[in-house]
C-alpha positions as CSV (number, residue, x, y, z in Angstrom):
1,M,-19.5,102.3,-50.1
2,L,-18.6,98.6,-49.5
3,K,-19.2,96.0,-52.0
4,F,-20.4,92.5,-50.7
5,N,-19.0,89.3,-52.0
6,Y,-22.2,87.3,-52.0
7,T,-20.5,84.1,-52.9
8,L,-18.2,84.3,-49.9
9,V,-21.0,85.0,-47.5
10,L,-23.1,82.1,-48.8
11,L,-20.2,79.7,-48.2
12,L,-19.7,81.0,-44.7
13,I,-23.3,80.4,-43.8
14,I,-23.3,76.9,-45.1
15,S,-20.1,76.2,-43.1
16,L,-21.6,77.5,-39.9
17,Q,-24.7,75.4,-40.3
18,S,-22.7,72.2,-40.8
19,C,-20.8,72.8,-37.5
20,S,-23.8,73.6,-35.4
21,G,-25.3,71.0,-33.0
22,G,-28.5,69.2,-33.8
23,S,-30.3,65.9,-33.5
24,D,-28.4,64.5,-36.5
25,G,-25.0,66.0,-35.6
26,G,-22.5,65.7,-32.8
27,I,-19.3,63.7,-32.2
28,E,-19.4,60.0,-33.1
29,P,-18.6,57.5,-30.1
30,P,-15.5,55.4,-30.3
31,P,-16.0,51.8,-31.6
32,Q,-16.7,49.1,-29.0
33,S,-14.2,46.2,-28.4
34,E,-15.3,42.7,-29.6
35,D,-16.4,40.0,-27.1
36,V,-13.7,37.5,-26.0
37,I,-15.0,33.9,-25.9
38,P,-13.0,31.2,-24.0
39,T,-12.2,28.1,-26.0
40,N,-10.5,24.6,-25.6
41,L,-11.9,24.1,-22.0
42,N,-10.5,20.9,-20.4
43,L,-11.3,19.4,-17.0
44,S,-9.1,16.7,-15.3
45,I,-10.2,15.1,-12.0
46,T,-7.9,13.0,-9.7
47,I,-9.6,10.9,-7.0
48,V,-7.1,10.8,-4.2
49,G,-5.8,7.3,-3.5
50,A,-7.4,5.7,-6.5
51,N,-5.6,2.7,-7.8
52,A,-6.4,-0.8,-9.3
53,N,-7.5,-2.1,-5.9
54,N,-9.4,1.1,-4.9
55,P,-10.7,2.6,-8.2
56,N,-12.9,5.0,-6.3
57,G,-10.3,6.4,-3.9
58,D,-8.8,5.7,-0.5
59,G,-12.0,6.6,1.4
60,S,-11.0,10.2,2.2
61,G,-13.6,11.5,-0.4
62,M,-11.1,14.1,-1.7
63,I,-10.8,15.0,-5.4
64,Q,-8.3,17.3,-7.1
65,C,-9.6,19.3,-10.1
66,I,-7.6,21.1,-12.8
67,A,-9.2,23.2,-15.6
68,T,-7.5,24.9,-18.5
69,A,-8.9,27.0,-21.3
70,T,-7.8,29.5,-23.9
71,N,-8.7,33.2,-23.2
72,A,-9.8,32.4,-19.6
73,V,-9.1,34.7,-16.8
74,K,-10.9,32.7,-14.0
75,Y,-12.9,29.6,-13.5
76,G,-15.9,28.5,-11.5
77,F,-16.3,25.0,-10.1
78,K,-19.7,23.5,-9.2
79,F,-20.2,20.2,-7.3
80,G,-23.7,18.9,-7.8
81,N,-26.2,21.5,-6.7
82,N,-23.8,23.4,-4.4
83,P,-23.0,27.0,-5.1
84,E,-20.3,27.8,-7.7
85,Q,-16.8,28.4,-6.2
86,E,-14.2,30.6,-7.9
87,S,-10.6,29.7,-8.9
88,L,-8.3,32.1,-10.6
89,N,-5.8,29.5,-11.7
90,G,-8.1,26.7,-12.6
91,S,-7.1,24.4,-9.7
92,F,-9.6,23.4,-7.0
93,N,-9.8,20.6,-4.3
94,H,-13.1,19.3,-3.0
95,T,-14.0,16.7,-0.3
96,Y,-17.2,14.6,-0.4
97,T,-18.6,13.4,2.9
98,E,-21.5,11.1,2.1
99,E,-20.4,7.7,3.3
100,G,-20.2,4.8,0.8
101,T,-19.6,4.7,-2.9
102,N,-21.6,7.4,-4.8
103,S,-21.6,9.1,-8.2
104,Y,-21.4,12.9,-8.6
105,I,-21.3,15.6,-11.4
106,V,-18.5,18.1,-11.4
107,T,-19.0,21.2,-13.7
108,V,-16.4,23.9,-14.5
109,F,-17.0,27.3,-16.1
110,A,-14.2,29.3,-17.9
111,Y,-14.7,33.1,-17.9
112,S,-13.0,35.6,-20.3
113,S,-12.0,39.2,-19.7
114,T,-15.3,40.3,-21.2
115,G,-17.4,38.0,-18.9
116,N,-18.2,35.5,-21.5
117,S,-18.1,31.8,-20.4
118,I,-18.2,28.2,-21.6
119,S,-18.6,25.0,-19.4
120,V,-18.0,21.3,-19.4
121,F,-18.9,18.6,-16.8
122,K,-17.7,15.1,-15.8
123,N,-19.3,12.2,-13.9
124,I,-17.2,10.7,-11.2
125,T,-17.7,7.9,-8.6
126,V,-16.1,8.4,-5.2
127,Y,-15.8,6.2,-2.1
128,V,-16.0,7.7,1.4
129,A,-15.1,5.5,4.3
130,S,-17.5,5.2,7.2
131,S,-16.7,7.4,10.2
132,G,-18.0,4.7,12.5
133,P,-16.3,1.5,13.7
134,Q,-13.7,0.2,11.3
135,L,-13.2,-3.5,10.3
136,I,-10.1,-4.7,12.2
137,W,-10.3,-8.5,11.5
138,S,-12.4,-10.8,9.4
139,D,-12.6,-14.1,7.7
140,E,-14.7,-14.1,4.6
141,F,-14.0,-17.8,3.8
142,D,-13.3,-17.2,0.2
143,V,-10.5,-19.8,-0.4
144,D,-11.6,-23.4,-0.7
145,G,-10.0,-26.1,1.5
146,A,-9.0,-26.1,5.1
147,P,-9.7,-22.9,7.1
148,N,-6.9,-20.3,7.2
149,T,-4.3,-21.5,9.7
150,S,-3.1,-17.9,10.3
151,K,-6.5,-17.2,11.8
152,W,-7.8,-20.4,13.3
153,N,-6.7,-23.3,15.4
154,Y,-8.6,-26.1,17.1
155,D,-9.7,-27.7,20.4
156,L,-9.3,-31.4,19.7
157,G,-10.7,-34.4,21.5
158,D,-13.2,-34.3,24.3
159,G,-11.6,-31.8,26.6
160,S,-10.0,-34.3,29.0
161,G,-6.8,-34.6,26.9
162,A,-7.1,-38.4,26.9
163,G,-10.2,-38.9,24.7
164,Q,-12.1,-40.5,27.5
165,P,-15.8,-41.1,26.8
166,G,-18.1,-38.9,28.9
167,A,-15.7,-36.0,29.6
168,G,-17.6,-33.8,27.2
169,W,-15.8,-30.5,27.9
170,G,-17.5,-30.3,31.2
171,N,-21.0,-30.3,29.8
172,N,-21.6,-34.0,29.3
173,E,-21.5,-33.6,25.6
174,K,-21.3,-36.6,23.2
175,Q,-19.1,-35.5,20.4
176,F,-15.3,-35.8,19.7
177,Y,-13.8,-32.7,18.1
178,T,-11.5,-33.0,15.1
179,D,-9.9,-30.8,12.5
180,R,-10.6,-33.3,9.7
181,S,-12.1,-32.1,6.4
182,D,-15.0,-34.5,7.2
183,N,-15.9,-32.1,10.0
184,V,-14.6,-28.7,8.8
185,K,-13.8,-27.1,5.4
186,V,-14.2,-24.0,3.3
187,E,-16.3,-24.5,0.2
188,N,-17.9,-22.1,-2.3
189,G,-17.3,-19.1,0.0
190,L,-18.7,-20.7,3.1
191,L,-17.1,-22.2,6.2
192,K,-18.9,-25.6,6.8
193,I,-18.7,-27.3,10.2
194,T,-20.3,-30.7,10.1
195,L,-21.6,-32.8,13.0
196,K,-21.7,-36.5,12.1
197,K,-22.9,-39.7,13.6
198,E,-19.9,-42.1,13.4
199,S,-17.8,-44.2,15.6
200,Y,-14.6,-42.4,16.3
201,Q,-12.2,-42.5,19.3
202,G,-14.8,-44.2,21.4
203,Y,-17.4,-41.6,20.6
204,Q,-20.5,-41.9,18.4
205,Y,-20.4,-38.3,17.0
206,T,-17.7,-36.1,15.6
207,S,-17.6,-32.3,15.1
208,T,-15.3,-29.3,15.2
209,R,-14.5,-26.6,17.7
210,M,-12.3,-23.9,16.1
211,K,-10.9,-20.8,17.8
212,T,-8.6,-17.7,17.3
213,Q,-6.7,-18.2,20.5
214,D,-3.1,-16.8,20.2
215,K,-3.9,-15.7,16.6
216,F,-6.5,-12.9,17.1
217,E,-7.7,-11.5,20.5
218,F,-9.5,-8.2,21.1
219,T,-11.0,-5.9,23.7
220,Y,-14.2,-4.0,23.0
221,G,-15.8,-3.6,19.6
222,K,-18.6,-5.2,17.5
223,I,-18.3,-8.8,16.4
224,E,-20.8,-10.6,14.1
225,I,-21.2,-13.8,12.3
226,K,-23.5,-14.5,9.4
227,A,-24.6,-18.1,9.6
228,K,-27.2,-20.7,8.8
229,L,-27.5,-23.1,11.8
230,P,-27.6,-26.9,11.9
231,S,-30.7,-28.8,12.7
232,G,-31.6,-31.9,14.6
233,G,-32.5,-32.9,18.1
234,G,-29.5,-32.7,20.4
235,T,-27.5,-30.2,18.3
236,W,-26.0,-27.3,20.1
237,P,-24.1,-24.8,17.8
238,A,-22.4,-21.8,19.4
239,F,-20.6,-18.6,18.6
240,W,-18.8,-17.3,21.6
241,T,-15.6,-15.9,23.2
242,L,-13.3,-16.7,26.1
243,G,-10.9,-14.6,28.1
244,A,-7.4,-14.9,26.6
245,N,-6.0,-15.3,30.1
246,I,-7.8,-18.6,30.7
247,D,-4.5,-20.5,30.3
248,E,-2.5,-18.0,32.3
249,G,-3.6,-19.2,35.8
250,V,-6.8,-17.3,35.8
251,G,-9.1,-20.2,34.7
252,W,-12.8,-20.3,34.1
253,P,-15.1,-18.5,34.9
254,A,-12.7,-15.8,36.2
255,C,-11.5,-15.2,32.6
256,G,-15.1,-14.4,31.5
257,E,-17.2,-16.1,28.8
258,I,-19.5,-14.3,26.3
259,D,-22.0,-16.5,24.5
260,I,-23.0,-14.5,21.5
261,M,-25.2,-17.1,19.9
262,E,-26.4,-20.5,21.2
263,H,-29.1,-22.6,19.6
264,V,-30.7,-25.9,20.7
265,G,-32.1,-28.2,18.0
266,N,-34.8,-29.4,20.5
267,N,-36.0,-25.8,20.7
268,E,-35.5,-24.7,17.1
269,G,-35.7,-20.9,16.5
270,T,-34.8,-19.7,20.0
271,I,-31.5,-17.9,19.9
272,Q,-29.9,-17.4,23.3
273,S,-27.1,-15.2,24.5
274,A,-25.4,-15.5,28.0
275,M,-22.7,-14.2,30.2
276,H,-20.5,-16.3,32.5
277,T,-18.6,-14.6,35.2
278,P,-17.6,-15.5,38.8
279,S,-20.8,-13.9,40.0
280,S,-23.0,-16.1,37.7
281,Y,-21.9,-19.1,35.6
282,G,-22.9,-22.5,34.4
283,N,-26.7,-22.2,34.4
284,T,-26.2,-18.4,34.6
285,Q,-29.0,-16.0,35.3
286,N,-27.4,-13.4,33.0
287,K,-29.0,-14.3,29.7
288,G,-31.6,-13.4,27.1
289,S,-33.2,-14.8,24.0
290,Q,-35.5,-14.2,21.1
291,V,-37.3,-16.4,18.6
292,V,-36.1,-16.2,15.0
293,S,-37.8,-18.0,12.2
294,N,-35.9,-20.2,9.7
295,V,-32.6,-20.2,11.4
296,T,-31.7,-23.6,10.0
297,S,-32.7,-22.7,6.4
298,A,-31.6,-19.1,6.0
299,F,-28.7,-16.9,7.0
300,H,-28.9,-14.5,9.9
301,I,-26.4,-12.1,11.5
302,Y,-25.7,-12.8,15.1
303,A,-23.9,-9.8,16.8
304,L,-22.4,-8.5,20.0
305,E,-21.5,-4.8,20.7
306,W,-19.0,-4.8,23.6
307,T,-18.2,-1.5,25.2
308,Q,-16.5,-0.5,28.4
309,N,-19.6,-1.0,30.5
310,K,-22.2,-3.1,28.6
311,M,-22.8,-5.9,26.2
312,I,-25.6,-5.7,23.6
313,F,-26.7,-8.9,21.8
314,S,-28.8,-8.9,18.6
315,V,-30.0,-10.9,15.6
316,D,-30.3,-9.0,12.3
317,G,-30.1,-5.8,14.3
318,N,-32.9,-6.8,16.7
319,V,-31.6,-6.6,20.3
320,H,-32.7,-9.3,22.7
321,Y,-30.4,-8.9,25.7
322,T,-28.2,-6.2,27.3
323,Y,-25.8,-7.0,30.1
324,Q,-24.8,-4.0,32.2
325,P,-24.3,-4.8,35.9
326,N,-24.7,-1.9,38.4
327,I,-21.4,-2.9,40.1
328,Q,-18.6,-3.7,37.7
329,D,-15.7,-5.6,39.3
330,S,-13.8,-8.8,38.7
331,N,-16.8,-10.8,39.8
332,T,-19.3,-9.2,37.4
333,W,-17.1,-7.7,34.7
334,P,-13.9,-9.5,33.8
335,F,-14.3,-7.9,30.4
336,N,-11.7,-5.2,30.3
337,A,-9.1,-7.6,28.7
338,N,-8.7,-9.6,25.5
339,Q,-11.1,-12.3,24.4
340,F,-10.7,-14.8,21.6
341,I,-13.4,-16.3,19.3
342,L,-14.8,-19.8,19.2
343,I,-17.2,-21.6,16.8
344,N,-18.4,-25.1,17.4
345,I,-21.3,-27.6,17.2
346,A,-21.7,-29.7,20.3
347,M,-24.0,-32.7,20.6
348,G,-26.3,-33.5,23.6
349,G,-25.0,-32.5,27.0
350,N,-26.5,-30.2,29.6
351,L,-27.9,-27.7,27.1
352,G,-28.2,-29.8,23.9
353,G,-30.4,-32.4,25.6
354,V,-31.9,-35.5,24.1
355,I,-30.4,-36.7,20.8
356,D,-32.7,-37.7,18.0
357,S,-32.3,-41.4,17.4
358,N,-32.6,-40.8,13.7
359,F,-29.9,-38.2,13.5
360,T,-27.1,-38.8,11.0
361,E,-25.5,-35.5,10.0
362,T,-26.0,-31.7,9.9
363,T,-23.9,-28.7,8.9
364,M,-23.5,-25.2,10.1
365,E,-22.7,-22.8,7.2
366,I,-20.9,-19.5,7.9
367,D,-20.6,-16.7,5.4
368,Y,-18.2,-14.5,7.4
369,V,-16.9,-13.5,10.8
370,R,-16.1,-9.8,11.3
371,V,-14.8,-7.6,14.2
372,Y,-15.1,-3.8,14.2
373,Q,-13.6,-1.2,16.5
């Protein structure tokens, strides 16, 4: 008969119970790894073409971004409210397209291997050049003294070459044109052309007629002048162009003349534009006008848009005349070649009319002249 070792049996039972499964038993899970948090996030932004003269860039709108961070495995770049864009190496280029000078926010996110992230942002100001016509020539009249001789020269006298009274450039005008500072100068950011009553070279009035002939000539584009006009009965200011081939045997009107702005002091406020071609010149039928208030006391922008088949004339953006002949040939359209710019104040003559007996002096002030293509 076997004898039981009760102590051994009891120990065995306890051992089996401790190894059996249950709600409080089982194998413990391995410990989880700790979260990795990126640190030391830096963002540098280069605006392409930025320098001392162009602090907001060269007009391309492009920026170059570089981000660095400790424990980062990738980066996300966000430009304003646009969707985030990923970069594995922290480098990203972006191009803005809104024209002009504008401010933007650039945000970068640094992500770790465990998906944790931190972010920083920067404010930048970027210049984007206009995709439209570009400024190709201008005079802003920002240097006091005589007008820039690299841009302007003058018609002097009365047009006859001999200073004979009554020649009047073919329009019976009463002034004698000079390049004296009494008649033309740049002062306080303005070109000032002064028409004066004075005895000079057999004439009773002096003025200035300046031009860009042989210095700047162009075909097609937009040209504008910002000016405050002179006042007084008999005054006749003009902003206009002539064909550059006028002195090459072509002559007038075959060279073509474009009167962008003409104003008559005896009809103050009426701005007229006109075309002179072999088909219609002198008292041409090709003209248009509009009435503009305060032209002698405030600045307005007088403009021409010249394309391959039409001319559009405006004041402050308000169009008053379009020249677009149905048949375009040398008689109606000698405007497929260079023209040069003229600015002057005439006195009296065929368009200026009767001169006010009390007239003494008046000045046309010009803020700028600009040409775009």
